[in-house]
N, C-alpha and C positions, 0 to 999 in steps of 0.2 A: 463592292456590295452596297454601299450607301448610295452611290449614283444609280444603281439598278433599281433600288427601292424608290428613289425620287422619280425616275423615269416611268416606273409602273404606275405610281400614283398620279402622274400627269395625264395618263391615258385612262385611269379608272378612278371612280369617286372614293372608294374605300376597299380595304382588304384586311383579312385577318392574318396575323404574322405566321400562324401555323400553315395557312393556305399558301402564303408567300414562300415559305421554306419548301413546301411541296413543289411549287411552280419552278423555283430556282434550283431544286434538287440539292439543297444545302441543309446543314444542321440548323435546327431552330435557334439554338443559342448564338450561332454566328449571325443570324438575322437580327436577333435582339441586340447583340453587341454593336452592329452597324446602326441600328435605330438609336442607341444611346449616343453614338457619335454625331448623328444628325441633330438630336435634341440639344446637344452641347452648343450648336451653332445658332440657337434661337428657336422661334416657334415656326419652323418649316413644316413640321408634321405634328399632328395631334394623335397621341397614343392613349386610347382608353383601355384600362385593364379589363380582361375578361377571364372568368374562372368557370370551368366546366367540370362536373363530376363524371368520371368514366370508370369502367370496370375492365380489369385486365387479369390474366391468369397468373397465378403464382408458379413457382418452379414445379411444385407437385401437380398443380393444375395442368401445366404443359405436358407432363408425363402421362396424365390421365387422358388428355385429349389425343395423345399420340398412341398410347398402348391400351386404352380402355380403363374403365373404373375398377376399383378394388373389388367391388361386389361381383361385377361381371367376370373378372379374371378368376375369382374364387369359384363361381358357378361352373366355369368352363373346365376347371381342374377336378370337379367332382365326377367320377365315372358313374355309369348307369347303376352298377351294383352298390355304389356308395363307398365311402372311405372313412376310417376311424377319425373321430373329431380331433383327437390329440395330434395325429399326424398333420392334419389340415392346418392346425393353429401354429405350426412351426414355420409356415410360409410367410414371406414378407407381406406386411399390411393385412394379415389374416384376421386380426381382431376386428378392424373396421369393416373389412369386406364381409365377414361372417355376420356381423350385426346388421349391416344394411341388406344383405341377401335374405336374412331371416325376416326382417321387417317388410321387405318387398314381396315375401311369400314365394321366393324362388327355391329355397331349400328347406329341409326339415331334419330333425334329429330323431333317429330311430333308437329309442332307449331300450327296446326289447333285445337288441343285439348286445353282445359282450365282447369287446368294448362297444359303446354307443357309436352308431354310424351316421354320417351326414349323407343324405341322399337328395337328388333333385326332386323338387315338388312339381315343377312344370317342365314340359318338353323343350321349350325354347324361350329365350328372353330377348328384349330389346334394350341395348345400353343407351338409355336416354341421356345419362350424365355425360357420356363421351360426346354424343351428338351436340348437346347444348354447349359444352365447353369448346367444341370446334367452331361454333357460331361466335362465341365470345372472342376467340382467337382471331377471327376474321373481322372483328369490329362490330358485329351485330349482336346486341344483347337485348333487343326489344322483346323477344319471345319469352324471356325469363320472367316468371312471376316474382313478386316480392318475397314469397315464402321460399321459392327455390334459391333466390339470391341469398337470403339469410342462411339457408342450409349450407350452400357452397362456401359462404364466408366462414361459417362455423367449422367446416371441414378443411378450411384453409386452402381451397382450390381456386378461389378468386379473391381479389382485393380491390377496394375502392380507392381510386387515386383522383387527385385534383389537378387538372391540366390548366396551367396559366398561360395566357397569350395576350396579345394586344390587337385592338381594332384600330387600324391606321387610316387617317384622313388627312387631307391637305390642311395646313395651318395658315394663319394670316400672313406669315412671311415666307410662304412656299416659294421655292426656287429650285431649279434643276442642278445648280452647282453649290458646292460648299465653300464658304469663305474660311481661310485659315485663321484660327483663333490664336491670339497672342497669349502667351503664358507668363510673360514677365513685363513689368513696367520699367523701361530703361530711362536713363538720364537724357538720352537723345530724344526720346519721345516727348519728355516733359519740356525740353528746350525748344523743340520745333513746333510743339503743339499738335503733332500728328496723332497723339493718343485719342483726340476727340473723335476721329473718324475710324478708329480701329475697334474691332470686337475682341473682347478678352474672354478667355475661358473662365467659367465660374469656379470659384474655390469651394471645394467640398470639405466643409468643416466636420462632416460625420465620418470621413475616411480615416481608417486606422493606419497608423504608421507601421512601417516594417519592423517586426520585433527584432531586437538585437540578438545576435547569436551569442549564447553564453551557456555556462554550465548551470546545474540545478542542485540545490542542497537537498539531501535526503531528509525525511522527517526526523530521523534520529539525530542528525546534526542540528536541526532547528531546535529540538527540545534540549539538546546538550548545551547550546548557546544560552538558552533561557535558564537552565539549571546553573550554569557557570555564573551568570549574572546575579542570580539569587545568592549564591555562596559569597560572591564579592560584596554584595550589599550587606550581608550579615557579618562582614569583617574577616572572612577566611582568606588564606593564601593558598595558591595552587601548588601542588607537589609535582615534581618531574616524574613522569611515568613512561619514559621512552623505551625501557627495556622489557620486552615481552618474555624473554628467556630469563629465568631465575634459577638459583641453586635451591635445593631442598632445604638448605640451612636457613635462608632468609624467608622462604615460603612457608616452612613448617617449624623447624627447630627453634628459631628465634621467637616464634609465637607460642612456645611451650606446648607444641603439638607432638605427642609421642611418636616414635618411629614405627610403632606397630599400628598406628591409626589407619582405619580403612580408606580414608581419603588419600593416603599415600600409595595406594595400589594402582596398578595400570588400568584397572577397570574404571577408575574415577579421574585419573590424571594422565595427561599427555607428556611422557618422558622424551627427552631429546637424545638421539643416538650419536650425533656429532656436532659439537663436542659433548661427550657423555658426562664429563665430570668437571667441576670447578676446583681449583687448587688454592685460591687466595681467600683467606678469611682473617679478620682481626683476631690474632691468637689469644690475647688476654680475655676477650669477650667470648670466644669459642669455648675456652676452658670453663668459664662461668656457666655457660649454657649447658655444657656437658654435665657439670656437677649438679645443677638444679634439676636436670632430667633424671639422673641416675641415683643421686643421694638426697636431693632436696636442698632446702635452704630458705631463708627469709620467712621462716614460720611454716614452710611446706615440707612434706616428707618426700616429694617428687614422685616419680613413677617406679623407681626401684628396679631398673633394668640396665643392661650393659649397653650404653650409648655408643654407636659406631660412627666414626668419621666418614667412612665410605658411603654410608646411607645419606649423610648430610651433603655429600659432594655431588649427588646426582642432579643433573640439569633437567629442567622441565619448563613447559609453558605455564606461566604463573596462573594459579587457580583463583587468586583474588588480589586486589590492589593493596590488601593489608600488608603484603610483603614490602611494598613501597613505604607504607607508614612505619614499619619496623626499622627500615634503613634510616628514614628521616629522624625518628625518635632517638636512634642510637647516635647519629651524628650530632644531634642537639645535646645529648648527654655528655659528649666529649668536649664541650666548651669549658673554659677555665673554671675550676671548682669554686673559686671565690665569687665569681660572677653568678654562678648557679645558686649558691647558698644564700648570698646576701641580697640578690635581686633577680629572683626567678621570674622570667617573663612568660606569661601564659601563651600557649600555642593554639591557633585555630587553623586547621589545614583541611584541604579537600583535594580530591582527584576524580577524574572521569576518564576511564580508558578501558581497553579490551582485557578480558580474562578468558580462560579456556578450561573447559571441563568435559570429561568424557561422558556426556549425558545421552540418554535416549531421547531422540527428537519427538516432540509432540506439539500441541497447540500453544503451549506456554514455555517450552524449553528449547534451547539451542546449545550446541557444543561450544559456540563462540558468542560471547555477549559482552555488553558494557557494564561495568560496575561503577556506581556513584558512591564515593566514600567520603565521610566526614570524620574528623578527629579533633577533640578539644582536650588540652592538657592544662590543669590548674590544681590548686589546693582545694580540698574539701568538696569536691564534686560528688554528687549522689545520683541514684537512679531517677530521682525526681527531676534533676537537672537534665538528664538524658531525655525523659519524656517531654519536658518543657521545650527542649530544642526541636524535637519531632513536631510538636504542635505548631510551632512557628514556621518550621521549614515546609512541612506538608501543606499548611494553609496557604503559603505563598505559591505552591504548585497548583493549588485548586483542589486538593484531595482532603476532604474533611472526615470521611467515613473510615476511621482507623480502628484496628484492634491489635492487641499485643498478647503474645503467648509465651510463657516461660520456655526457655530452650537451654541446651547445653552446647557450649563451645569450649575447646581446650584452653583458649587464651582469654576468655572473658568470663567473669562471674560477679554479679548475676548476668544472665543473657536473655534476650527477648527476640522473638521473630515478629516481624511487622506485617500485618495484613491490611488490605484495603478492598473495598467493594468495587467490582468491575460491572458496570451496568450492561455492557454488551454480552458478557458471559453469564450475567445474572448470578454471580457467586463471589465469595470472598477469595482473593488470591494472595499468595505470599509475594511481597515486593522487596523484602530486605531482612537483614539480621542486625543485631546490635548488642551492646553490652559494655561493661567496664573492664578494661584490661587488667589481668591478674598481676599481682606483685611479682610472681615468678617470671613474668615476661619483662616487666619494667625495671626492677631493681638490678638485675644483672647488666643492664645497659648503662647503669650509673646515674639514673635519674634520682633526685633527692627523695628521701622518704616523705610520705605525705602527699606527694604529687599523684593525682588521680587522672586517668585518661579515659574519657568516654568516646565511643566510636560507633559508627553505624555504616552499613553498606547496603545499597539497593540497586536493583536493575534499572537501566535506562530504557530498555525495550518495553517493559510492562507499563510504566506511566505513559510512554508514547502510544502504546496500543489503546489505552483508555482515552487519551487526548484525541487521537485521530479515528477512533471507532473500529479498530482491527480486532477481530475475534480469534485470529490465528496468526501467530508470530511469523509463520512462513510466508505470509502475504506481505510482511514488512521487511524481512531479511531473507535472502537466499536466492536460488536460481529461478524461482517462480514469480519474483517481484515484477509488477507491471511498471515499466519505465514511465508511462504516461501518468501514473499515480505520483511518481517522484516529481515530475514536472509541474503537476497541477495542485499538489498539496499546498494549502495556505501556510503562511508564516505562522509560527507558534506564538500565541499570546496566552500565557497562563493567567488564570484569574487570581491576581495577587491582592493581598489586603493592603489598605492604605495605612 
């Protein structure tokens, strides 16, 4: 192709690349590619960029050119006696066709009839739109006025395109043959000095390298990594959250949640059918939990019901990572008593992992989501400490518009729901729950009296939605997620305080 271009220019002074593609019966891009190869050899050919505005038919315009305009088709469907307007409007493109046919004076609406009838106003018509679009299809649009062009553009029948080409002329180094360009400077060339008489291919510093094949982190994982770093910076240690399946004992009973609580119903919790039950529990601790539920203790009267082991044995997909916190606190309480009493070491723990709830799906709720949980255990902690931790934690996340609402949880008292303002949804949304663990939960574990545990849990999905501007959680997680969004989402950098 390059040699054919050079030969043609040797016989002609200049030629447009589009015309050359037509002469060679080749694709224009192929001619341009050969031109680039020629230019890489030096100034053999001068190529001046040329831009021309042209008009072409859209897909709808092609259909009109072939089958007639919408208004003409509608006119042809109106019988001599007329037809009900409601029936006519059911036809494809009837709204546009009726409007144009009325403005052209082709049809009228007889409102004296019931229902109103659309009738022909003229005996015959000329479909000028179709004729003009046929001319555009053939490459002739000189007969279209500016007003007609604007109207057809508005109707999306034609579109304006810019055609780019090159005007080719002989260059100062014109030759009919191409010299092979060297791509590497070798030691032999340097030793012999032959490099002085060779031509080297220019290095393209603007060329992008081939992107390496790799996986991509989902926005949730990017925000999770940032959250994890914030917890570590604040001195927290991460809990092991690898077990998605929990027994009702650790998920509910150990948290002083009664066995008649609505959250333990199949409408709110996913129960596991195989294995259906767990059989191993710390017997001494289980009896304490049973007693505090049925009879009370530690200053509490309990719930006063007959606590059943078979209810606690039911396996389920954990509804919160607080079940993990209960396990960790229990294991910590089993350390040698002397160490606990004489030298209690405060705990700062966190976890970020999946939980499962039988939720109704909507713009902000999923049945499977991530919970971010923080737990602090020490003496003399108060609700003020909990709010203070929130202020520091959420400011590091970049969320400063917070509200707190009193709430009820079986295992915390007092309890607070956490709300933040979502700019995309333009409303306050709940992002978490918090509170101080009740003595009925902590003391049966064996933790020393006076030790207070403050805890909070929030969703990972909702802060991610705020950070990345999602208004519907199903655009972030689920079968409708755009994979290109995952690939192109920027790395998460939360606005942290210094």
